[in-house]
Backbone as a printed PyTorch tensor [residue, N CA C, xyz], in Angstrom:
tensor([[[ 15.6210,  21.6370,  -1.5010],
         [ 15.1650,  20.4970,  -1.5750],
         [ 14.7110,  20.2020,  -3.1190]],

        [[ 15.0420,  19.3620,  -3.8360],
         [ 14.0750,  19.0660,  -5.1430],
         [ 12.7090,  18.3680,  -5.3270]],

        [[ 12.1320,  17.9600,  -6.1230],
         [ 10.5810,  17.0810,  -6.0820],
         [ 11.2510,  15.5460,  -5.3250]],

        [[ 10.3900,  14.8330,  -4.5550],
         [ 10.8970,  13.3250,  -4.3740],
         [ 10.7410,  12.4980,  -5.4190]],

        [[ 11.4700,  12.0850,  -5.8530],
         [ 10.8840,  10.7840,  -6.6750],
         [ 11.4770,   9.3140,  -6.4690]],

        [[ 10.8600,   8.7280,  -6.6560],
         [ 11.0960,   7.2350,  -6.4710],
         [ 12.9570,   7.2250,  -6.6610]],

        [[ 13.0480,   5.4390,  -5.6820],
         [ 14.5850,   4.8840,  -6.0930],
         [ 14.4900,   3.5460,  -7.4840]],

        [[ 15.2360,   3.2420,  -7.2440],
         [ 15.2620,   2.2950,  -8.4320],
         [ 14.5490,   1.2200,  -7.8840]],

        [[ 14.5680,   0.7180,  -6.7630],
         [ 14.0740,  -0.0140,  -6.1550],
         [ 12.3650,   0.0520,  -5.6900]],

        [[ 12.4690,   1.0820,  -6.1600],
         [ 10.8580,   2.0970,  -5.2420],
         [ 10.0140,   1.6570,  -7.1360]],

        [[ 10.7870,   2.2510,  -7.3770],
         [  9.9020,   2.0590,  -8.5860],
         [  9.5550,   1.1350,  -9.3700]],

        [[ 10.6110,  -0.1280,  -9.2060],
         [ 10.9810,  -1.4340,  -9.8300],
         [  9.3640,  -2.4420,  -9.0090]],

        [[  9.1950,  -2.1160,  -7.8150],
         [  8.3540,  -2.7960,  -7.0070],
         [  7.0710,  -1.8230,  -7.6860]],

        [[  6.9960,  -0.5860,  -7.8160],
         [  5.7590,  -0.4300,  -8.4700],
         [  5.2060,  -0.3960,  -9.2020]],

        [[  6.3820,  -1.2420, -10.1770],
         [  5.6120,  -1.5710, -11.5840],
         [  5.5880,  -2.8030, -11.7210]],

        [[  5.4180,  -3.7130, -10.4300],
         [  4.5870,  -4.7480,  -9.8940],
         [  3.1030,  -4.7180, -10.0490]],

        [[  2.7010,  -3.2260,  -9.6890],
         [  1.5580,  -3.2770,  -9.0360],
         [  0.4340,  -3.0520, -10.7260]],

        [[ -1.0050,  -2.7810, -10.1980],
         [ -2.2590,  -2.6080, -10.7160],
         [ -1.4600,  -1.7380, -11.8180]],

        [[ -1.9800,  -1.0200, -12.6620],
         [ -2.1220,   0.3830, -13.1660],
         [ -2.4920,   1.6050, -12.3310]],

        [[ -3.4940,   1.3760, -11.9250],
         [ -4.3760,   1.9350, -10.9590],
         [ -3.6330,   2.4700,  -9.5850]],

        [[ -2.6630,   1.7200,  -9.0250],
         [ -1.8280,   1.3470,  -8.1060],
         [ -0.7850,   2.4880,  -8.3770]],

        [[ -0.3940,   1.6930,  -9.5600],
         [  0.3090,   2.8010, -10.3850],
         [  0.3250,   4.2880, -10.3280]],

        [[ -0.6240,   4.7360, -10.7970],
         [ -0.8660,   6.1070, -11.0370],
         [ -1.6410,   6.8190,  -9.7250]],

        [[ -2.0780,   5.9200,  -8.9700],
         [ -2.1260,   6.0410,  -7.9010],
         [ -0.7700,   6.8250,  -6.9150]],

        [[ -0.0740,   6.6370,  -6.6770],
         [  0.7580,   6.5260,  -6.0790],
         [  2.2620,   7.5100,  -6.9910]],

        [[  2.1390,   7.2340,  -8.0410],
         [  3.0890,   8.6470,  -8.8070],
         [  2.2940,  10.0340,  -8.5790]],

        [[  0.9360,   9.8260,  -8.8160],
         [  0.7520,  11.0530,  -8.0110],
         [  0.4100,  11.4130,  -6.7890]],

        [[  0.3280,  10.5550,  -6.1600],
         [  0.6420,  10.9140,  -4.0280],
         [  2.0500,  11.3040,  -3.7290]],

        [[  3.2000,  11.0460,  -4.7710],
         [  4.4850,  11.4220,  -4.8160],
         [  4.4060,  12.3270,  -5.0720]],

        [[  3.6480,  14.0630,  -5.9600],
         [  4.0490,  14.6070,  -5.8930],
         [  4.0800,  15.5570,  -4.8510]],

        [[  2.8910,  14.9850,  -3.9010],
         [  2.1870,  15.7950,  -3.1650],
         [  3.3590,  15.3370,  -1.0140]],

        [[  3.7220,  14.1500,  -1.5200],
         [  4.0950,  13.2990,  -0.2480],
         [  4.8990,  12.3110,  -0.2190]],

        [[  6.1060,  12.7740,   0.2330],
         [  7.3230,  11.5230,  -0.1780],
         [  7.1940,  10.3650,   0.3820]],

        [[  7.6960,   9.1700,  -0.0510],
         [  6.9230,   8.0340,   0.2700],
         [  7.8830,   6.7210,  -0.1470]],

        [[  8.3320,   5.7120,   0.0830],
         [  9.2160,   4.4700,  -0.2540],
         [  8.0250,   3.7060,  -0.9000]],

        [[  7.9590,   2.6440,  -1.4660],
         [  7.6140,   1.1230,  -1.6570],
         [  7.8800,   0.4730,  -1.5840]],

        [[  7.2550,  -0.3200,  -0.5650],
         [  8.1510,  -1.6670,   0.3500],
         [  7.6100,  -2.5830,  -0.4760]],

        [[  6.2940,  -2.7400,  -1.2340],
         [  6.3270,  -4.2630,  -1.4580],
         [  5.3640,  -4.3410,  -2.6910]],

        [[  5.8690,  -4.8560,  -4.1060],
         [  4.4980,  -4.4480,  -5.0930],
         [  3.5950,  -6.5350,  -4.6030]],

        [[  4.3960,  -6.7230,  -6.0380],
         [  4.1000,  -8.1600,  -5.8730],
         [  4.7660,  -9.3260,  -4.6640]],

        [[  4.3990,  -9.7810,  -4.4390],
         [  4.7140, -11.2660,  -3.7660],
         [  4.6400, -12.4810,  -4.0050]],

        [[  5.7250, -13.0320,  -4.3580],
         [  5.8910, -14.2670,  -4.6510],
         [  5.6840, -15.8120,  -3.5980]],

        [[  5.7030, -16.8310,  -3.8200],
         [  5.1950, -17.9110,  -2.9610],
         [  6.0390, -17.6320,  -1.6430]],

        [[  7.6690, -17.4400,  -1.8510],
         [  8.3540, -17.6090,  -0.7790],
         [  8.0630, -16.5330,  -0.0670]],

        [[  7.8580, -14.8900,  -0.5810],
         [  8.6900, -13.8380,   0.2840],
         [  6.6250, -13.8060,   0.7850]],

        [[  5.9510, -14.3660,   0.3280],
         [  3.9400, -14.5060,   1.0190],
         [  4.4710, -15.3900,   2.6470]],

        [[  4.7470, -16.4700,   2.5290],
         [  5.0260, -17.4350,   2.6700],
         [  5.8390, -16.9500,   4.2820]],

        [[  6.9970, -15.9710,   4.1190],
         [  7.5530, -15.4290,   5.0580],
         [  6.8090, -14.0900,   5.3760]],

        [[  6.3760, -13.4610,   5.2070],
         [  5.1140, -12.4780,   5.6300],
         [  4.0890, -13.2470,   6.4000]],

        [[  3.6410, -14.0350,   5.8510],
         [  2.9560, -14.7630,   6.6870],
         [  3.4720, -15.5700,   8.2040]],

        [[  4.5120, -16.1790,   8.3250],
         [  5.1450, -16.3840,   9.4230],
         [  5.5680, -15.4330,  10.5430]],

        [[  5.9220, -14.1320,   9.6830],
         [  6.1530, -13.3050,  11.0610],
         [  4.9220, -12.7000,  11.6920]],

        [[  3.8710, -13.0810,  10.5810],
         [  2.5450, -12.4090,  11.1640],
         [  2.9940, -11.1460,  10.7250]],

        [[  2.7550, -10.7590,   9.5700],
         [  2.7940,  -9.5730,   8.7650],
         [  1.8700,  -9.5100,   7.2910]],

        [[  0.9050, -11.0780,   7.4570],
         [  0.1040, -11.0290,   6.9610],
         [ -0.9190, -12.2650,   7.2840]],

        [[ -2.4200, -12.2500,   6.9220],
         [ -3.0560, -12.8800,   7.9570],
         [ -3.9590, -14.0120,   6.7620]],

        [[ -2.6610, -13.7240,   5.2230],
         [ -3.0420, -14.7370,   4.0080],
         [ -1.9720, -15.9350,   3.6480]],

        [[ -2.1330, -16.4980,   3.3730],
         [ -1.3910, -17.7510,   2.9350],
         [ -1.0300, -17.4160,   1.8240]],

        [[ -0.0570, -17.8740,   0.9680],
         [ -0.0950, -17.5660,  -0.8280],
         [ -1.2520, -18.6600,  -1.2930]],

        [[ -1.5300, -18.3860,  -2.2170],
         [ -1.7070, -17.1180,  -2.9330],
         [ -2.8460, -16.6630,  -3.0980]],

        [[ -3.2450, -16.5560,  -1.4940],
         [ -4.8750, -15.7090,  -1.4600],
         [ -4.6110, -14.3280,  -1.3160]],

        [[ -2.8950, -13.8640,  -1.3820],
         [ -3.1100, -12.2950,  -0.8870],
         [ -2.9970, -11.3480,  -2.1600]],

        [[ -3.7090, -10.1170,  -2.2960],
         [ -3.8510,  -9.2050,  -2.7580],
         [ -2.4340,  -8.9820,  -3.8170]],

        [[ -1.1260,  -9.1470,  -2.5570],
         [ -0.0560,  -9.1420,  -3.2220],
         [  0.2490, -10.0620,  -4.1150]],

        [[ -0.3580, -11.4450,  -3.9220],
         [  0.7470, -12.6080,  -5.0530],
         [ -0.3000, -12.9950,  -6.5870]],

        [[ -0.8760, -11.6710,  -7.1180],
         [ -1.3560, -11.5520,  -8.6240],
         [ -0.2350, -11.0540,  -9.2560]],

        [[ -1.0760, -11.4470, -10.5030],
         [  0.5400, -10.4390, -11.1800],
         [ -0.3280,  -9.7760, -12.7810]],

        [[ -0.6200,  -8.2080, -12.3720],
         [  0.1590,  -7.6120, -11.3090],
         [ -0.6590,  -7.5150, -10.1790]],

        [[  0.6580,  -6.9370,  -8.7910],
         [ -0.6350,  -7.2640,  -7.8040],
         [ -1.5640,  -6.1320,  -7.2940]],

        [[ -2.0080,  -6.6600,  -6.6250],
         [ -3.0540,  -5.5990,  -6.5670],
         [ -3.1200,  -4.9950,  -5.2820]],

        [[ -1.7680,  -5.4570,  -4.8390],
         [ -1.9000,  -4.1050,  -3.4640],
         [ -0.2510,  -4.0460,  -3.3380]],

        [[ -0.1820,  -2.7200,  -2.8850],
         [  1.2590,  -2.4790,  -2.4630],
         [  1.2030,  -1.9100,  -0.9520]],

        [[  2.0660,  -2.2010,  -0.7500],
         [  2.9070,  -1.6220,   0.3790],
         [  4.2320,  -0.5220,   1.0950]],

        [[  3.1510,   0.6860,   1.2060],
         [  4.1950,   1.8450,   1.4950],
         [  4.3590,   2.9630,   2.6440]],

        [[  5.2560,   3.8380,   2.3950],
         [  5.4290,   3.8660,   3.7790],
         [  5.6380,   5.2910,   3.5210]],

        [[  5.3330,   6.5520,   4.4170],
         [  6.0150,   7.6650,   4.5670],
         [  7.6840,   7.6700,   4.1140]],

        [[  8.3960,   8.7440,   4.0810],
         [ 10.2960,   8.8310,   4.1790],
         [ 10.0400,   9.7300,   4.3750]],

        [[ 10.7960,   9.6520,   5.4070],
         [ 12.0870,   8.5410,   5.5290],
         [ 10.6650,   8.1480,   6.7830]],

        [[ 11.0820,   6.4700,   6.4430],
         [ 10.0040,   5.7660,   8.0980],
         [ 10.6400,   5.9480,   8.8860]],

        [[ 10.2260,   5.9150,   9.6260],
         [  9.6880,   5.7970,  10.9760],
         [  8.9390,   5.0250,  11.5470]],

        [[  9.3060,   3.9350,  11.5040],
         [  7.6760,   2.6030,  12.1770],
         [  7.5330,   3.0790,  13.6320]],

        [[  7.6860,   3.9260,  14.7300],
         [  7.3180,   4.5280,  15.8180],
         [  6.5080,   5.6400,  15.8840]],

        [[  6.7060,   6.0290,  14.6570],
         [  5.5170,   7.7320,  13.9980],
         [  4.2140,   6.5240,  13.9090]],

        [[  3.0740,   6.6040,  14.6220],
         [  2.0390,   6.0970,  14.2570],
         [  1.0480,   7.1480,  13.1840]],

        [[  1.4050,   8.1000,  13.5020],
         [  0.1810,   8.8610,  13.6590],
         [  0.2430,   9.4080,  11.7960]],

        [[  2.0230,   9.3140,  11.9570],
         [  2.4570,  10.0130,  10.6900],
         [  1.5590,   8.9320,   9.4070]],

        [[  1.7540,   7.6370,   9.6900],
         [  1.1720,   6.6600,   8.9920],
         [ -0.4290,   6.8740,   8.7040]],

        [[ -1.0450,   7.2090,  10.0620],
         [ -2.1250,   7.1410,   9.5680],
         [ -2.8370,   8.6250,   8.7090]],

        [[ -1.4770,   9.9350,   8.6620],
         [ -1.6690,  10.7040,   7.8670],
         [ -1.3550,  10.8550,   7.0080]],

        [[ -0.1620,  10.1220,   6.7900],
         [ -0.0200,   9.3900,   4.9210],
         [ -1.2420,   8.3790,   4.0190]],

        [[ -1.6510,   8.0630,   5.0780],
         [ -3.4230,   6.7370,   4.4430],
         [ -4.2140,   7.6320,   4.4710]],

        [[ -4.6130,   8.6400,   5.4090],
         [ -6.0340,   9.6370,   4.9510],
         [ -5.7490,  10.6700,   3.7410]],

        [[ -4.1210,  10.9020,   3.3080],
         [ -3.6290,  11.8350,   1.6140],
         [ -3.9840,  10.6760,   0.4570]],

        [[ -3.7410,   9.5730,   1.0410],
         [ -3.7860,   8.4580,  -0.6070],
         [ -5.1280,   8.1330,  -0.3990]],

        [[ -5.4350,   8.0020,   0.8930],
         [ -7.3280,   8.0810,   0.4710],
         [ -7.8630,   9.0170,   0.1450]],

        [[ -7.3150,  10.4730,   0.0420],
         [ -8.4820,  11.6910,  -0.2260],
         [ -7.7920,  11.6230,  -2.1860]],

        [[ -6.6880,  11.4520,  -2.1930],
         [ -5.5680,  11.4720,  -3.7830],
         [ -6.8120,  10.2840,  -4.4730]],

        [[ -7.0300,   8.7910,  -3.7740],
         [ -7.5860,   8.0800,  -4.9140],
         [ -8.9700,   8.3980,  -4.5220]],

        [[ -9.0360,   8.9450,  -3.8530],
         [-11.1120,   9.6520,  -4.0160],
         [-11.3430,  10.5600,  -5.5880]],

        [[-10.2390,  11.5750,  -5.4200],
         [-10.4580,  12.8150,  -6.6540],
         [ -9.7710,  12.2480,  -7.9930]],

        [[ -9.3960,  11.5920,  -7.7720],
         [ -8.7280,  10.4210,  -8.9960],
         [ -9.8480,   9.1240,  -9.7400]],

        [[-10.6590,   9.0150,  -8.6990],
         [-11.6190,   7.7540,  -8.8290],
         [-11.0740,   6.5840,  -8.6970]],

        [[-10.0740,   6.2710,  -7.5740],
         [ -9.6930,   5.0140,  -7.7810],
         [-10.5970,   4.7270,  -6.4620]],

        [[-10.9480,   3.2730,  -5.9320],
         [-10.8260,   3.1410,  -5.2130],
         [-10.3530,   2.0310,  -4.4900]],

        [[ -9.9430,   2.6200,  -3.9090],
         [ -8.7580,   1.5940,  -2.7040],
         [ -9.3890,   0.9270,  -1.1590]],

        [[ -9.0340,   0.0860,  -0.5040],
         [ -9.7540,  -0.2190,   0.7410],
         [ -7.3110,  -0.1760,   1.4050]],

        [[ -7.3340,   0.7080,   2.9700],
         [ -6.2580,   0.4260,   2.9940],
         [ -6.0850,  -0.4610,   4.8380]],

        [[ -5.1950,  -0.8880,   5.1740],
         [ -4.7910,  -1.8830,   5.7800],
         [ -4.8200,  -0.7700,   7.2150]],

        [[ -5.0310,   0.1650,   7.2570],
         [ -5.3380,   0.5960,   8.5960],
         [ -6.9290,   0.9570,   8.7580]],

        [[ -7.5010,   1.0590,   7.8840],
         [ -9.0240,   1.1360,   7.8380],
         [ -9.9200,   0.2620,   7.2920]],

        [[-10.0470,  -1.3290,   7.8540],
         [-10.1210,  -2.3030,   6.1450],
         [-11.4170,  -2.2260,   6.1230]],

        [[-12.6230,  -1.4490,   7.4130],
         [-13.4720,  -1.0050,   6.4930],
         [-14.0770,   0.1320,   6.3020]],

        [[-13.7570,   0.5830,   6.1120],
         [-13.7370,   1.9500,   5.8790],
         [-14.2730,   3.1390,   6.5710]],

        [[-14.9870,   2.1530,   7.4770],
         [-15.2070,   3.1970,   8.7940],
         [-14.9290,   3.4230,  10.1580]],

        [[-13.5620,   3.6860,   9.9800],
         [-12.5520,   4.8020,  10.5630],
         [-12.8770,   4.1810,  12.6680]],

        [[-13.0290,   3.0610,  12.4080],
         [-13.5640,   2.4490,  14.0290],
         [-12.9760,   2.7380,  14.7270]],

        [[-11.0660,   2.8850,  14.2770],
         [-10.7900,   2.0920,  14.9980],
         [-10.7880,   0.8400,  16.0970]],

        [[-10.7440,  -0.1030,  15.7370],
         [-11.2210,  -1.1620,  16.6000],
         [-11.1470,  -2.4740,  15.3540]],

        [[-10.5680,  -2.1130,  15.2300],
         [ -9.5300,  -3.4820,  13.9610],
         [ -8.3960,  -4.0260,  14.5760]],

        [[ -8.8110,  -5.0580,  14.7180],
         [ -7.4890,  -6.5960,  15.0100],
         [ -6.4420,  -6.4570,  14.1590]],

        [[ -5.7990,  -6.3950,  13.2980],
         [ -5.0300,  -6.7570,  12.1390],
         [ -4.9180,  -5.3640,  11.3880]],

        [[ -4.1730,  -3.9800,  12.1330],
         [ -3.3890,  -3.2390,  11.2820],
         [ -2.7650,  -3.1190,  10.2670]],

        [[ -2.7470,  -2.9860,   9.3810],
         [ -1.8050,  -3.2840,   8.0830],
         [ -1.2230,  -1.6680,   6.9060]],

        [[ -0.7990,  -1.0440,   8.6240],
         [ -0.8460,   0.7380,   8.3330],
         [ -0.0030,   1.3430,   6.4060]],

        [[  1.2730,   0.1030,   5.8950],
         [  1.2200,   0.3300,   4.5660],
         [  0.3370,  -0.3120,   3.4210]],

        [[ -0.1400,  -0.7200,   4.1370],
         [ -1.1000,  -1.8210,   3.0810],
         [ -2.2210,  -1.0830,   2.2160]],

        [[ -2.0220,  -0.7980,   1.1380],
         [ -3.3500,   0.2440,   0.4630],
         [ -3.1130,  -1.3750,  -0.5880]],

        [[ -4.8740,  -1.4310,  -1.4900],
         [ -5.4780,  -2.5200,  -2.2430],
         [ -6.2370,  -1.6140,  -3.2950]],

        [[ -6.3030,  -1.9130,  -4.3960],
         [ -7.2830,  -1.4270,  -5.0350],
         [ -8.5010,  -2.1520,  -5.4630]],

        [[ -9.3700,  -1.5900,  -5.2910],
         [-11.0340,  -2.7900,  -5.7540],
         [-11.5690,  -2.0600,  -6.9930]],

        [[-11.5720,  -3.5140,  -8.0300],
         [-11.8740,  -3.4110,  -8.8410],
         [-13.5980,  -2.7270,  -8.9900]],

        [[-13.9610,  -2.3200,  -9.9690],
         [-15.7180,  -2.9360, -10.2580],
         [-16.4500,  -3.9380,  -9.9070]],

        [[-15.5600,  -4.8450, -10.5690],
         [-16.1930,  -6.3840, -10.9150],
         [-16.1370,  -7.2270,  -9.3290]],

        [[-15.2310,  -6.3100,  -8.6830],
         [-15.3290,  -7.2130,  -7.0840],
         [-16.4610,  -6.7420,  -5.8020]]])
């Protein structure tokens, strides 16, 4: 098996994201295969995500709605939506890589950053960049 690489679809989605997210996930790909599910989301896609319960925010309040997107949805590849432990493992891996790169992120599996496992809305594929100005 060769090194993982992005499909054209994943690459296009990642290109719609903030440069720090692009750098982070390009580095993550060197050690952990994954697929980019969503970068920038327009009004139609954000409304759909909200209506289906996959987002708590209406357009244009989501970090996905910024241009470039300040959030990206990513899943370990191959995707197994029933393997929650793998999503937590991947989330921890991404957080570790981000820390070594000096990139501040928030993960939808641990919104508070305190690993309490008591949050009400888990969004395990969701990662967002935190800029110093925030």
